[in-house]
C-alpha positions as CSV (number, residue, x, y, z in Angstrom):
1,M,43.3,-35.0,5.2
2,V,40.8,-35.3,2.5
3,L,38.1,-35.6,5.2
4,A,39.1,-32.6,6.7
5,I,39.0,-30.6,3.6
6,M,35.5,-31.9,2.8
7,A,34.3,-31.2,6.4
8,A,35.6,-27.5,6.0
9,G,33.9,-27.3,2.4
10,W,30.6,-28.3,3.8
11,A,30.9,-26.0,6.9
12,G,31.4,-23.3,4.6
13,Q,28.3,-24.2,2.6
14,A,26.1,-24.1,5.7
15,W,26.9,-20.2,5.8
16,A,26.3,-19.9,2.1
17,E,22.8,-19.0,2.0
18,P,20.6,-16.4,0.0
19,Q,19.2,-13.6,1.8
20,V,16.1,-11.8,0.5
21,R,15.5,-8.1,0.4
22,I,12.3,-6.6,-1.0
23,S,11.6,-3.0,-2.1
24,T,8.2,-3.0,-0.5
25,S,5.9,-4.6,2.2
26,G,2.7,-4.3,-0.4
27,W,1.2,-2.4,-3.0
28,N,-1.7,0.3,-2.2
29,Y,-2.8,1.6,-5.6
30,G,-5.3,4.1,-4.1
31,T,-8.6,4.9,-5.9
32,V,-8.9,4.0,-9.5
33,N,-11.6,3.7,-11.9
34,E,-12.8,0.2,-12.9
35,G,-11.5,-1.0,-16.1
36,E,-8.1,0.6,-15.6
37,K,-4.6,-1.6,-16.0
38,L,-2.4,-0.8,-13.2
39,Y,1.5,-1.8,-13.3
40,Y,3.9,-2.0,-10.2
41,D,7.3,-3.2,-10.0
42,I,8.8,-5.1,-7.0
43,E,12.5,-5.4,-6.7
44,F,14.2,-8.4,-4.9
45,S,17.8,-8.3,-3.9
46,N,20.0,-11.1,-2.7
47,A,22.4,-9.8,0.2
48,G,23.4,-13.4,0.8
49,S,26.4,-15.3,-0.5
50,S,24.9,-17.9,-2.7
51,E,22.1,-17.9,-5.7
52,M,18.6,-16.8,-4.7
53,A,15.6,-18.5,-6.5
54,V,12.4,-16.6,-6.2
55,R,8.9,-18.2,-7.4
56,S,5.8,-16.1,-7.8
57,R,2.1,-16.6,-8.0
58,V,-1.2,-14.6,-7.6
59,D,-4.5,-15.3,-6.0
60,C,-6.8,-14.3,-8.8
61,E,-6.9,-14.0,-12.7
62,C,-7.0,-10.2,-12.4
63,L,-3.3,-10.2,-11.2
64,S,-0.3,-11.3,-13.1
65,I,3.5,-11.2,-12.3
66,T,6.2,-11.6,-14.8
67,P,8.6,-13.3,-14.8
68,E,7.0,-16.3,-12.8
69,T,10.5,-17.2,-11.5
70,I,13.9,-15.6,-11.4
71,K,17.2,-16.5,-9.9
72,I,19.7,-13.7,-8.3
73,S,23.2,-13.9,-7.9
74,S,24.8,-12.9,-4.7
75,N,24.6,-9.1,-4.1
76,K,22.4,-8.5,-7.3
77,S,18.7,-7.4,-7.9
78,S,15.9,-8.2,-10.2
79,K,12.6,-7.1,-10.7
80,F,9.0,-8.7,-10.9
81,K,6.4,-6.6,-12.9
82,V,3.0,-7.0,-11.5
83,K,-0.3,-6.1,-13.7
84,F,-3.6,-5.7,-12.2
85,V,-6.6,-5.6,-14.5
86,T,-9.5,-3.9,-12.6
87,K,-12.2,-4.8,-15.2
88,G,-15.1,-6.2,-13.6
89,Y,-14.0,-5.2,-10.0
90,T,-15.5,-2.3,-7.8
91,G,-15.3,-1.3,-4.0
92,K,-12.4,-2.2,-1.8
93,I,-10.3,-4.8,-2.9
94,D,-7.8,-7.0,-1.2
95,K,-5.7,-9.3,-3.2
96,Y,-2.3,-11.0,-2.5
97,L,1.0,-11.7,-4.4
98,Y,2.9,-15.0,-3.0
99,F,6.5,-15.6,-3.3
100,Q,8.5,-18.6,-2.6
101,T,12.3,-18.2,-2.1
102,N,15.3,-20.6,-1.0
103,D,16.2,-18.1,1.9
104,P,15.7,-20.2,5.0
105,A,14.8,-17.3,6.8
106,H,12.1,-16.1,4.5
107,S,10.8,-18.9,2.3
108,A,7.4,-17.6,2.1
109,I,6.5,-14.1,1.5
110,I,3.1,-12.5,1.1
111,L,2.5,-9.1,-0.1
112,P,-0.9,-7.3,0.0
113,V,-2.3,-5.6,-3.0
114,T,-5.3,-3.1,-1.9
115,G,-7.0,0.0,-2.9
116,N,-10.5,1.0,-4.1
117,I,-12.1,0.6,-7.5
118,L,-14.9,3.1,-8.5
119,P,-17.5,2.0,-11.0
120,A,-16.4,3.1,-14.5
121,G,-17.2,6.8,-15.3
122,L,-16.9,7.9,-11.7
123,Q,-13.8,10.4,-11.0
124,P,-11.5,9.2,-8.2
125,V,-11.5,11.7,-5.4
126,E,-9.4,10.0,-2.7
127,N,-6.0,10.6,-4.3
128,K,-6.9,14.3,-5.1
129,K,-5.6,17.0,-2.7
130,P,-7.9,20.0,-2.1
131,E,-6.6,23.1,-3.7
132,P,-5.3,25.9,-1.4
133,E,-8.2,28.1,-2.3
134,S,-11.0,25.7,-1.5
135,V,-9.4,25.1,1.9
136,K,-9.3,28.8,2.6
137,S,-12.9,28.9,1.6
138,M,-13.8,26.2,3.9
139,L,-12.1,27.8,6.7
140,V,-13.9,31.0,6.2
141,V,-17.4,29.3,5.9
142,K,-16.5,27.4,9.5
143,I,-15.5,30.7,11.0
144,V,-18.5,32.6,9.8
145,S,-20.7,29.8,11.0
146,A,-19.1,29.8,14.5
147,L,-19.8,33.7,14.6
148,I,-23.3,33.3,13.8
149,F,-23.9,30.7,16.4
150,V,-22.1,32.6,19.0
151,F,-24.4,35.7,17.8
152,L,-27.6,33.6,18.3
153,I,-26.6,32.3,21.6
154,I,-26.0,36.0,22.7
155,L,-29.4,36.9,21.4
156,I,-31.2,34.2,23.1
157,L,-29.3,35.1,26.5
158,V,-30.5,38.5,26.0
159,K,-34.0,37.7,25.3
160,I,-34.3,35.4,28.5
161,K,-32.9,38.1,30.5
162,H,-35.3,40.7,29.2
163,G,-38.1,38.2,29.6
164,K,-37.2,37.7,33.2
165,S,-37.0,41.3,33.9
166,A,-40.4,41.9,32.5
167,A,-41.8,39.3,34.7
168,D,-40.2,40.9,37.9
């Protein structure tokens, strides 16, 4: 009888596993100036029935994650706070955040950190949307350019036709 209860207890534990859920698949911070400090929150949730442990690490000194380790109860959430110090970096940057969990289905998670860092003093342009007036102006310029091109083609065709008739 005691063995049957212990076996049932162990069988129940086999199903009691953490299940990780993450709020993001990566962090694209866009275009920023060199020297800026960027911040990002990543939320981890535990959809499983036992406590989940998550440990973090980074691939460079420019990134930091706090806290380093979190424990999340069943059906609860917690956040890691990521900081990226862009000082000393320019151009397209690809870094990674690494997480280890005790979720058997997702024991290792790698999230990319990507973006573009302009040298200090330059204004980022990638994240700015064009003003509606400038879009209209660009459209007018394109239409006028197309009309001028058509007019020149017609003018050339007329000259060619008159040139042939004078030769006849």
